[in-house]
N, C-alpha and C positions, 0 to 999 in steps of 0.2 A: 563483515564487507561496508565499510561507508565509503560512497561514492561523494565525487567533490557534484553538488548541484552546477546541472548542466549551462552552458550559453544559453542567450535567450535566443538564440535560433537554432539551435544545437538540437538533437531528440535521441535520447539514449531511450533505447529499449529491453527491459527487462521478462524475463520469467515468471514464472510467479513462485520458484526459490528464490532466483533474484532479490525479487519484491521483497519477498518476505525478511529476509537477510538484510536488506537494505533498510526497513521500518521498526525492526526489532519486532515482528511480529510472525503471528506463525501464519505455514502456508496455508491451513484449512480458513485463517482469516482474511487471507488478498480471497480466494475463493468465494468466500461469503460477503466479502465486499460488489464482488460482483453479481454474486445472484441477487442482492436487495437490491444495487442499482447504482452505487457509488462507483465503481470504477467501471469502464469497459475496455475491452481488447483492442488494442492500435492497428494490430496486425495476426495475424497467422505464420509463424515460423518455420523450421524443419522442423517434418515430421507432425506439421497439423501443431505443434506448440503455441499458447498462447503468447501473445508479446505486449505489454504495457508499458506506457510510455512514464519515464519517470516521475515527468511532472504531475502527471493524473494518478499516481499513485501515491504520493505526498498527499492530492487533492482528495483523494479517498480515506488517506489516513486520517485526516483532520476532521473530515467528515465523519468519522466511525467516534473518532474521540471525543471529539465534540455532542454526539448521539448518547454516549454511555455517560456522561458525563448530567446530559439533560435529563438522563432516566433515571439516575439514581444517587443527582444529586450531588458529586462528591467526583474527582479526581482520583481516589486514594487508588483504586486496584491500576487505573491505568499507569499512575507515575510506579506503583511496586514493575508492574511490566517493563517500563522504559528503563527504572533503575538499576536492571536484574542483568 
């Protein structure tokens, strides 16, 4: 699922599963970003689900990718995941 980038003043909220699909990662990766502090839930949706702002998820994905590159010295693993 590719979502168009939101307009400057528009907020799009995603569930964990939607965020994972939109950015090509697993739902566990999104949960990990929350756990390590890269991503903060924006609101709680129906049935207590955490919802994340689209833009915040993009920032978290970039921070995680940059951290992976910094610790491994390469983006080979990251590129392989994005290409899949």
